[in-house]
N, CA, C and O of each residue as an XYZ file, in Angstrom:
744
protein
N     102.520     63.324     62.907
C     103.766     63.199     62.176
C     104.758     64.285     62.617
O     105.970     64.088     62.541
N     104.246     65.411     63.071
C     105.121     66.490     63.539
C     105.957     66.027     64.726
O     107.129     66.388     64.836
N     105.371     65.236     65.608
C     106.113     64.719     66.761
C     107.214     63.770     66.294
O     108.314     63.767     66.847
N     106.921     62.983     65.294
C     107.915     62.052     64.739
C     109.079     62.826     64.128
O     110.238     62.450     64.301
N     108.772     63.899     63.419
C     109.815     64.735     62.813
C     110.694     65.342     63.904
O     111.916     65.388     63.761
N     110.085     65.805     64.984
C     110.871     66.373     66.103
C     111.811     65.325     66.689
O     112.969     65.615     66.989
N     111.302     64.109     66.850
C     112.132     63.039     67.406
C     113.250     62.647     66.444
O     114.360     62.330     66.873
N     112.959     62.668     65.146
C     114.004     62.366     64.151
C     115.097     63.424     64.223
O     116.282     63.099     64.135
N     114.710     64.686     64.381
C     115.686     65.775     64.503
C     116.574     65.585     65.726
O     117.716     66.044     65.748
N     116.047     64.908     66.743
C     116.809     64.661     67.961
C     117.585     63.338     67.884
O     118.112     62.857     68.887
N     117.644     62.760     66.675
C     118.405     61.530     66.392
C     117.849     60.303     67.104
O     118.605     59.428     67.523
N     116.530     60.240     67.239
C     115.857     59.082     67.819
C     115.743     58.011     66.724
O     115.045     58.208     65.729
N     116.434     56.875     66.914
C     116.460     55.829     65.891
C     115.098     55.177     65.687
O     114.741     54.841     64.557
N     114.341     54.994     66.750
C     113.003     54.396     66.612
C     112.091     55.310     65.788
O     111.315     54.839     64.958
N     112.193     56.601     66.024
C     111.398     57.561     65.254
C     111.842     57.560     63.791
O     111.017     57.679     62.885
N     113.142     57.424     63.571
C     113.655     57.379     62.196
C     113.123     56.148     61.467
O     112.758     56.228     60.294
N     113.078     54.999     62.164
C     112.524     53.783     61.551
C     111.040     53.958     61.222
O     110.592     53.585     60.138
N     110.292     54.520     62.152
C     108.856     54.756     61.930
C     108.653     55.732     60.775
O     107.752     55.561     59.954
N     109.499     56.751     60.725
C     109.463     57.747     59.663
C     109.685     57.074     58.301
O     108.949     57.316     57.344
N     110.716     56.225     58.240
C     111.013     55.511     56.986
C     109.897     54.543     56.611
O     109.506     54.458     55.447
N     109.388     53.819     57.594
C     108.306     52.865     57.317
C     107.095     53.567     56.717
O     106.450     53.048     55.806
N     106.798     54.741     57.234
C     105.628     55.480     56.753
C     105.855     56.049     55.356
O     104.947     56.027     54.525
N     107.051     56.556     55.090
C     107.312     57.243     53.820
C     107.924     56.353     52.738
O     107.998     56.761     51.579
N     108.359     55.157     53.094
C     109.011     54.270     52.124
C     108.147     54.000     50.882
O     108.658     54.107     49.768
N     106.852     53.652     51.030
C     106.049     53.396     49.823
C     105.979     54.607     48.888
O     106.041     54.446     47.669
N     105.854     55.795     49.434
C     105.799     57.005     48.609
C     107.115     57.215     47.870
O     107.116     57.479     46.667
N     108.228     57.101     48.578
C     109.539     57.311     47.961
C     109.793     56.250     46.896
O     110.282     56.569     45.812
N     109.466     54.994     47.192
C     109.667     53.916     46.226
C     108.847     54.153     44.958
O     109.340     53.944     43.850
N     107.606     54.587     45.121
C     106.751     54.862     43.955
C     107.350     55.975     43.096
O     107.364     55.875     41.869
N     107.833     57.013     43.727
C     108.429     58.125     42.986
C     109.727     57.710     42.290
O     109.970     58.087     41.144
N     110.543     56.944     42.977
C     111.802     56.481     42.379
C     111.519     55.588     41.181
O     112.164     55.718     40.140
N     110.567     54.691     41.321
C     110.244     53.789     40.199
C     109.732     54.560     38.983
O     109.979     54.161     37.845
N     109.030     55.644     39.217
C     108.491     56.397     38.081
C     109.526     57.298     37.428
O     109.312     57.761     36.307
N     110.644     57.560     38.102
C     111.685     58.436     37.557
C     113.049     57.752     37.514
O     114.072     58.432     37.425
N     113.083     56.434     37.575
C     114.331     55.694     37.725
C     115.216     55.768     36.487
O     114.779     55.421     35.390
N     116.460     56.219     36.658
C     117.411     56.137     35.542
C     117.675     54.678     35.190
O     117.544     53.786     36.029
N     118.047     54.455     33.942
C     118.176     53.113     33.396
C     119.166     52.232     34.158
O     118.862     51.072     34.436
N     120.315     52.744     34.494
C     121.349     51.904     35.093
C     121.432     52.048     36.604
O     122.436     51.648     37.194
N     120.441     52.588     37.234
C     120.503     52.825     38.669
C     119.585     51.848     39.387
O     118.446     51.633     38.971
N     120.077     51.266     40.451
C     119.272     50.367     41.269
C     118.250     51.196     42.040
O     118.581     52.240     42.603
N     117.013     50.725     42.060
C     115.978     51.496     42.760
C     116.269     51.564     44.254
O     116.006     52.588     44.885
N     116.806     50.495     44.829
C     117.120     50.518     46.262
C     118.222     51.529     46.566
O     118.164     52.223     47.581
N     119.223     51.615     45.694
C     120.293     52.597     45.891
C     119.734     54.012     45.871
O     120.100     54.852     46.693
N     118.843     54.260     44.924
C     118.268     55.596     44.810
C     117.346     55.915     45.992
O     117.323     57.048     46.474
N     116.593     54.922     46.453
C     115.731     55.126     47.628
C     116.596     55.465     48.842
O     116.257     56.362     49.615
N     117.705     54.756     49.010
C     118.604     55.054     50.128
C     119.177     56.462     50.012
O     119.290     57.176     51.009
N     119.536     56.853     48.806
C     120.050     58.205     48.591
C     119.006     59.242     48.969
O     119.323     60.246     49.607
N     117.767     59.001     48.578
C     116.680     59.931     48.911
C     116.543     60.051     50.429
O     116.461     61.159     50.960
N     116.519     58.915     51.125
C     116.367     58.979     52.576
C     117.574     59.628     53.251
O     117.422     60.326     54.254
N     118.758     59.407     52.714
C     119.926     60.101     53.286
C     119.758     61.615     53.153
O     120.041     62.363     54.088
N     119.295     62.055     51.985
C     119.080     63.494     51.792
C     117.989     64.017     52.721
O     118.090     65.126     53.245
N     116.957     63.220     52.919
C     115.866     63.634     53.816
C     116.403     63.808     55.229
O     116.137     64.823     55.874
N     117.163     62.821     55.719
C     117.669     62.897     57.086
C     118.700     64.001     57.251
O     118.754     64.639     58.302
N     119.516     64.236     56.239
C     120.504     65.312     56.318
C     119.817     66.675     56.359
O     120.278     67.586     57.045
N     118.713     66.811     55.621
C     118.035     68.105     55.501
C     116.780     68.236     56.354
O     116.026     69.195     56.188
N     116.539     67.291     57.265
C     115.313     67.328     58.057
C     115.206     68.612     58.875
O     114.101     69.042     59.205
N     116.310     69.211     59.197
C     116.296     70.474     59.937
C     115.724     71.628     59.126
O     115.284     72.628     59.692
N     115.727     71.493     57.802
C     115.192     72.550     56.942
C     113.675     72.466     56.781
O     113.039     73.420     56.334
N     113.102     71.321     57.146
C     111.652     71.170     57.014
C     110.969     72.058     58.046
O     111.192     71.918     59.248
N     110.125     72.984     57.555
C     109.495     73.969     58.429
C     108.045     73.636     58.769
O     107.453     74.278     59.637
N     107.470     72.645     58.100
C     106.097     72.270     58.406
C     105.055     73.112     57.695
O     103.862     72.964     57.959
N     105.481     73.996     56.792
C     104.523     74.847     56.057
C     103.725     74.007     55.060
O     102.514     74.184     54.921
N     104.403     73.102     54.374
C     103.743     72.195     53.432
C     103.675     70.824     54.089
O     104.437     70.545     55.015
N     102.770     69.961     53.620
C     102.729     68.610     54.183
C     104.074     67.893     53.994
O     104.760     68.101     52.993
N     104.433     67.068     54.942
C     105.700     66.352     54.908
C     105.843     65.531     53.630
O     106.931     65.449     53.061
N     104.749     64.927     53.179
C     104.791     64.106     51.970
C     105.203     64.937     50.757
O     105.927     64.450     49.889
N     104.751     66.179     50.692
C     105.128     67.050     49.575
C     106.620     67.372     49.619
O     107.300     67.358     48.593
N     107.114     67.659     50.809
C     108.531     67.980     50.979
C     109.393     66.775     50.598
O     110.397     66.924     49.900
N     109.003     65.584     51.057
C     109.720     64.349     50.742
C     109.640     64.063     49.244
O     110.630     63.657     48.636
N     108.467     64.274     48.648
C     108.292     64.043     47.212
C     109.222     64.933     46.401
O     109.809     64.496     45.411
N     109.349     66.157     46.819
C     110.218     67.081     46.094
C     111.674     66.618     46.154
O     112.381     66.673     45.148
N     112.118     66.170     47.301
C     113.484     65.660     47.433
C     113.667     64.417     46.568
O     114.683     64.280     45.887
N     112.688     63.508     46.592
C     112.787     62.269     45.816
C     112.846     62.558     44.319
O     113.692     62.009     43.613
N     111.957     63.411     43.837
C     111.926     63.718     42.404
C     113.204     64.430     41.983
O     113.771     64.107     40.939
N     113.666     65.388     42.772
C     114.896     66.095     42.427
C     116.102     65.161     42.424
O     116.984     65.295     41.576
N     116.149     64.229     43.351
C     117.245     63.253     43.383
C     117.220     62.392     42.122
O     118.264     62.138     41.522
N     116.041     61.946     41.724
C     115.913     61.140     40.504
C     116.291     61.958     39.267
O     117.001     61.466     38.390
N     115.821     63.194     39.198
C     116.151     64.027     38.037
C     117.652     64.292     37.962
O     118.224     64.305     36.872
N     118.289     64.503     39.101
C     119.742     64.692     39.102
C     120.455     63.425     38.626
O     121.445     63.510     37.899
N     119.963     62.258     39.028
C     120.560     61.002     38.574
C     120.359     60.828     37.069
O     121.258     60.357     36.373
N     119.175     61.210     36.564
C     118.928     61.139     35.121
C     119.854     62.076     34.359
O     120.386     61.706     33.312
N     120.050     63.284     34.872
C     120.958     64.228     34.217
C     122.379     63.694     34.208
O     123.080     63.810     33.203
N     122.806     63.115     35.309
C     124.155     62.569     35.388
C     124.328     61.429     34.391
O     125.375     61.305     33.755
N     123.308     60.604     34.258
C     123.376     59.497     33.303
C     123.382     60.008     31.865
O     124.072     59.466     31.002
N     122.605     61.054     31.625
C     122.514     61.610     30.282
C     123.817     62.286     29.869
O     124.177     62.273     28.692
N     124.526     62.879     30.834
C     125.769     63.558     30.503
C     126.874     62.570     30.161
O     127.857     62.937     29.517
N     126.723     61.335     30.581
C     127.717     60.312     30.260
C     126.996     59.045     29.825
O     127.050     58.031     30.520
N     126.321     59.096     28.679
C     125.584     57.905     28.250
C     126.542     56.847     27.736
O     127.347     57.098     26.839
N     126.446     55.700     28.299
C     127.278     54.611     27.824
C     126.562     53.308     28.090
O     125.753     53.189     29.010
N     126.875     52.359     27.279
C     126.348     51.025     27.474
C     127.501     50.202     28.025
O     128.553     50.104     27.393
N     127.315     49.625     29.167
C     128.392     48.889     29.803
C     128.387     47.436     29.356
O     127.333     46.842     29.133
N     129.556     46.889     29.231
C     129.732     45.506     28.826
C     128.957     44.591     29.774
O     128.352     43.614     29.334
N     128.972     44.899     31.061
C     128.310     44.056     32.056
C     126.791     44.070     31.918
O     126.119     43.185     32.446
N     126.239     45.064     31.216
C     124.793     45.131     31.035
C     124.311     44.186     29.943
O     123.115     43.916     29.837
N     125.232     43.686     29.136
C     124.864     42.791     28.045
C     124.794     41.354     28.552
O     125.541     40.960     29.448
N     123.893     40.586     27.966
C     123.836     39.167     28.305
C     125.050     38.477     27.686
O     125.760     39.060     26.866
N     125.272     37.243     28.086
C     126.399     36.489     27.528
C     126.273     36.350     26.008
O     127.266     36.415     25.283
N     125.034     36.159     25.539
C     124.819     36.007     24.099
C     125.128     37.307     23.357
O     125.738     37.288     22.287
N     124.702     38.437     23.933
C     124.980     39.731     23.297
C     126.478     40.028     23.317
O     127.015     40.578     22.355
N     127.151     39.666     24.408
C     128.604     39.850     24.465
C     129.286     39.019     23.386
O     130.221     39.479     22.731
N     128.807     37.792     23.210
C     129.365     36.932     22.164
C     129.109     37.528     20.778
O     129.971     37.459     19.901
N     127.927     38.112     20.583
C     127.620     38.725     19.285
C     128.574     39.871     18.992
O     129.042     40.007     17.862
N     128.873     40.702     19.995
C     129.803     41.811     19.797
C     131.193     41.268     19.506
O     131.882     41.760     18.612
N     131.608     40.251     20.263
C     132.918     39.647     20.015
C     132.988     39.041     18.622
O     134.014     39.135     17.948
N     131.888     38.416     18.189
C     131.851     37.831     16.846
C     131.953     38.909     15.778
O     132.619     38.723     14.760
N     131.288     40.043     16.013
C     131.366     41.143     15.054
C     132.789     41.664     14.934
O     133.252     41.961     13.833
N     133.483     41.777     16.060
C     134.830     42.332     16.011
C     135.839     41.320     15.501
O     136.840     41.703     14.895
N     135.594     40.021     15.734
C     136.534     39.001     15.276
C     136.119     38.399     13.944
O     136.877     37.649     13.329
N     134.906     38.731     13.499
C     134.344     38.218     12.249
C     134.383     36.695     12.185
O     134.772     36.113     11.172
N     133.977     36.065     13.271
C     133.923     34.613     13.271
C     132.472     34.159     13.212
O     131.633     34.703     13.930
N     132.160     33.186     12.382
C     130.778     32.738     12.269
C     130.353     31.941     13.497
O     131.157     31.234     14.105
N     129.082     32.069     13.848
C     128.538     31.329     14.984
C     127.237     30.689     14.577
O     126.873     30.703     13.401
N     126.541     30.134     15.526
C     125.268     29.514     15.197
C     124.237     30.597     14.921
O     124.181     31.602     15.630
N     123.442     30.401     13.921
C     122.490     31.418     13.457
C     121.424     31.755     14.495
O     121.131     32.933     14.703
N     120.844     30.771     15.141
C     119.754     31.045     16.082
C     120.243     31.865     17.268
O     119.609     32.846     17.656
N     121.358     31.467     17.834
C     121.903     32.187     18.983
C     122.318     33.590     18.578
O     122.066     34.551     19.304
N     122.955     33.708     17.419
C     123.381     35.030     16.950
C     122.180     35.935     16.721
O     122.245     37.129     17.015
N     121.077     35.385     16.196
C     119.894     36.191     15.929
C     119.298     36.780     17.204
O     118.957     37.962     17.251
N     119.176     35.952     18.234
C     118.635     36.436     19.509
C     119.573     37.439     20.160
O     119.134     38.465     20.680
N     120.857     37.141     20.129
C     121.837     38.048     20.739
C     121.890     39.361     19.980
O     121.976     40.430     20.585
N     121.838     39.286     18.662
C     121.863     40.503     17.851
C     120.624     41.350     18.110
O     120.708     42.577     18.155
N     119.478     40.702     18.280
C     118.241     41.436     18.562
C     118.339     42.150     19.911
O     117.933     43.305     20.041
N     118.883     41.453     20.915
C     119.045     42.072     22.235
C     120.033     43.234     22.172
O     119.806     44.287     22.767
N     121.122     43.033     21.451
C     122.124     44.085     21.304
C     121.522     45.295     20.596
O     121.729     46.432     21.021
N     120.781     45.054     19.522
C     120.140     46.143     18.799
C     119.167     46.890     19.702
O     119.115     48.119     19.680
N     118.407     46.160     20.487
C     117.452     46.797     21.413
C     118.180     47.701     22.400
O     117.726     48.814     22.669
N     119.294     47.241     22.938
C     120.036     48.049     23.908
C     120.693     49.253     23.246
O     120.745     50.332     23.835
N     121.192     49.080     22.033
C     121.793     50.214     21.324
C     120.725     51.236     20.940
O     120.946     52.441     21.057
N     119.574     50.759     20.484
C     118.478     51.659     20.094
C     117.955     52.435     21.303
O     117.531     53.582     21.160
N     117.980     51.832     22.479
C     117.488     52.509     23.688
C     118.325     53.740     24.017
O     117.858     54.636     24.720
N     119.544     53.793     23.521
C     120.420     54.935     23.789
C     120.136     56.106     22.849
O     120.587     57.224     23.100
N     119.394     55.859     21.771
C     119.060     56.934     20.827
C     117.921     57.784     21.383
O     117.137     57.333     22.218
N     117.848     59.022     20.901
C     116.721     59.876     21.265
C     115.459     59.309     20.597
O     115.564     58.599     19.597
N     114.276     59.610     21.132
C     113.047     59.080     20.529
C     112.901     59.380     19.031
O     112.522     58.476     18.286
N     113.183     60.615     18.543
C     113.063     60.830     17.094
C     114.049     59.995     16.280
O     113.700     59.489     15.214
N     115.280     59.848     16.779
C     116.270     59.028     16.076
C     115.844     57.569     16.064
O     115.965     56.887     15.047
N     115.344     57.095     17.197
C     114.884     55.711     17.295
C     113.720     55.481     16.339
O     113.635     54.435     15.695
N     112.825     56.463     16.250
C     111.672     56.352     15.358
C     112.107     56.229     13.900
O     111.618     55.362     13.175
N     113.019     57.091     13.472
C     113.417     57.077     12.060
C     114.167     55.794     11.714
O     113.985     55.256     10.622
N     115.003     55.297     12.615
C     115.714     54.042     12.352
C     114.723     52.882     12.305
O     114.824     52.010     11.442
N     113.787     52.872     13.214
C     112.783     51.803     13.242
C     111.960     51.794     11.959
O     111.781     50.751     11.330
N     111.462     52.968     11.578
C     110.626     53.038     10.370
C     111.417     52.704      9.106
O     110.939     51.954      8.255
N     112.605     53.250      8.980
C     113.392     53.103      7.759
C     114.012     51.722      7.625
O     113.955     51.115      6.556
N     114.602     51.226      8.698
C     115.384     49.995      8.581
C     114.694     48.750      9.121
O     114.899     47.658      8.590
N     113.896     48.889     10.147
C     113.240     47.710     10.702
C     111.880     47.450     10.054
O     111.514     46.303      9.798
N     111.136     48.530      9.790
C     109.842     48.375      9.135
C     109.942     48.572      7.632
O     108.960     48.393      6.912
N     111.129     48.941      7.156
C     111.445     49.089      5.733
C     110.486     50.034      5.003
O     110.035     49.741      3.895
N     110.187     51.148      5.625
C     109.365     52.177      4.982
C     110.271     53.078      4.159
O     111.459     53.211      4.453
N     109.711     53.690      3.133
C     110.487     54.601      2.297
C     110.585     55.969      2.977
O     109.847     56.268      3.916
N     111.508     56.782      2.485
C     111.665     58.133      3.029
C     110.366     58.920      2.848
O     109.962     59.675      3.733
N     109.716     58.739      1.700
C     108.452     59.442      1.443
C     107.368     59.016      2.436
O     106.595     59.851      2.907
N     107.307     57.710      2.758
C     106.320     57.231      3.727
C     106.602     57.803      5.116
O     105.681     58.176      5.843
N     107.879     57.867      5.472
C     108.245     58.421      6.779
C     107.906     59.907      6.827
O     107.467     60.415      7.859
N     108.111     60.600      5.709
C     107.772     62.025      5.631
C     106.282     62.223      5.907
O     105.902     63.131      6.646
N     105.446     61.385      5.320
C     104.003     61.490      5.521
C     103.610     61.162      6.965
O     102.738     61.811      7.543
N     104.262     60.150      7.538
C     103.932     59.746      8.901
C     104.358     60.777      9.947
O     103.643     61.020     10.919
N     105.528     61.378      9.735
C     106.087     62.266     10.761
C     105.840     63.740     10.508
O     105.831     64.542     11.442
N     105.638     64.104      9.245
C     105.495     65.515      8.906
C     106.836     66.214      8.715
O     106.880     67.425      8.498
N     107.935     65.453      8.794
C     109.260     66.022      8.568
C     109.502     66.154      7.073
O     108.865     65.464      6.277
N     110.411     67.027      6.690
C     110.790     67.122      5.277
C     111.630     65.901      4.910
O     112.148     65.212      5.789
N     111.764     65.637      3.619
C     112.570     64.494      3.169
C     114.021     64.663      3.621
O     114.672     63.703      4.032
N     114.511     65.891      3.539
C     115.896     66.150      3.959
C     116.074     65.852      5.446
O     117.087     65.280      5.850
N     115.098     66.237      6.256
C     115.174     65.978      7.697
C     115.204     64.478      7.973
O     115.976     64.013      8.811
N     114.368     63.727      7.270
C     114.330     62.277      7.453
C     115.691     61.672      7.107
O     116.215     60.845      7.854
N     116.263     62.089      5.967
C     117.545     61.531      5.534
C     118.673     61.899      6.484
O     119.497     61.053      6.834
N     118.711     63.152      6.898
C     119.778     63.601      7.800
C     119.649     62.916      9.156
O     120.645     62.453      9.714
N     118.432     62.848      9.691
C     118.229     62.212     10.994
C     118.598     60.729     10.924
O     119.209     60.203     11.854
N     118.240     60.057      9.842
C     118.586     58.637      9.693
C     120.110     58.467      9.607
O     120.673     57.561     10.222
N     120.763     59.331      8.851
C     122.228     59.268      8.714
C     122.897     59.460     10.073
O     123.789     58.697     10.444
N     122.471     60.469     10.806
C     123.075     60.754     12.116
C     122.785     59.641     13.120
O     123.647     59.292     13.927
N     121.581     59.085     13.074
C     121.222     57.999     13.991
C     122.074     56.763     13.700
O     122.526     56.089     14.626
N     122.292     56.467     12.424
C     123.148     55.321     12.070
C     124.573     55.542     12.553
O     125.219     54.607     13.027
N     125.066     56.764     12.439
C     126.419     57.083     12.910
C     126.504     56.908     14.432
O     127.499     56.399     14.948
N     125.459     57.332     15.139
C     125.448     57.159     16.602
C     125.482     55.675     16.959
O     126.220     55.262     17.853
N     124.675     54.871     16.250
C     124.661     53.432     16.507
C     126.038     52.822     16.242
O     126.496     51.966     16.999
N     126.695     53.263     15.169
C     128.043     52.770     14.878
C     129.011     53.151     15.996
O     129.852     52.349     16.402
N     128.883     54.390     16.490
C     129.765     54.838     17.567
C     129.511     54.036     18.844
O     130.458     53.638     19.522
N     128.233     53.793     19.179
C     127.901     53.015     20.362
C     128.479     51.603     20.249
O     129.039     51.078     21.212
N     128.341     50.992     19.071
C     128.871     49.651     18.856
C     130.395     49.670     18.936
O     131.000     48.762     19.505
N     131.010     50.694     18.371
C     132.457     50.825     18.448
C     132.949     50.944     19.880
O     134.002     50.409     20.226
N     132.193     51.641     20.706
C     132.562     51.767     22.120
C     132.531     50.400     22.795
O     133.390     50.089     23.620
N     131.541     49.586     22.442
C     131.457     48.249     23.024
C     132.610     47.385     22.549
O     133.146     46.585     23.316
N     132.990     47.537     21.308
C     134.073     46.735     20.767
C     135.441     47.217     21.237
O     136.449     46.537     21.040
N     135.470     48.389     21.857
C     136.727     48.918     22.357
C     137.588     49.549     21.294
O     138.799     49.675     21.475
N     136.986     49.952     20.175
C     137.755     50.549     19.070
C     137.905     52.042     19.212
O     138.716     52.663     18.525
N     137.117     52.625     20.111
C     137.191     54.089     20.248
C     137.967     54.433     21.488
O     138.151     55.611     21.795
């Protein structure tokens, strides 16, 4: 593999193809395990390989090549996750047609067919809940979807009653804000 790396450094396209063929499964596995929600895995794999080829001159051969490539892949994924986290948003295009109709129905307050609205509302709720932090998602699920009491949630989580109430209140406000963003009211 050291000879292949030398040839890649010399801009040998055949060596670059062989290099990619050998490392593609490893990079793909790492990207899939750290993939941000709205990022295409192929786009991220290409980004990783671009970084590898740009920085191939820095590879000194002290550690195995796979370790060096893994570090670049994981760091690229973590940077993409951080970027997504700093600007969390649910895009209109990510919703199915039924979910888009449900949001439009909510904002226009027009009645629709119950079965279609139920499925669309469930999908919309799932996507909105996915944007909450795990503790917020847990409290909303237990309190509103599983209809547990605050006391039951306190026993299950070990949180104080005040913590359960405050977390539920804040989580509901976040869900309202997320829905408002979709409706274009904010």
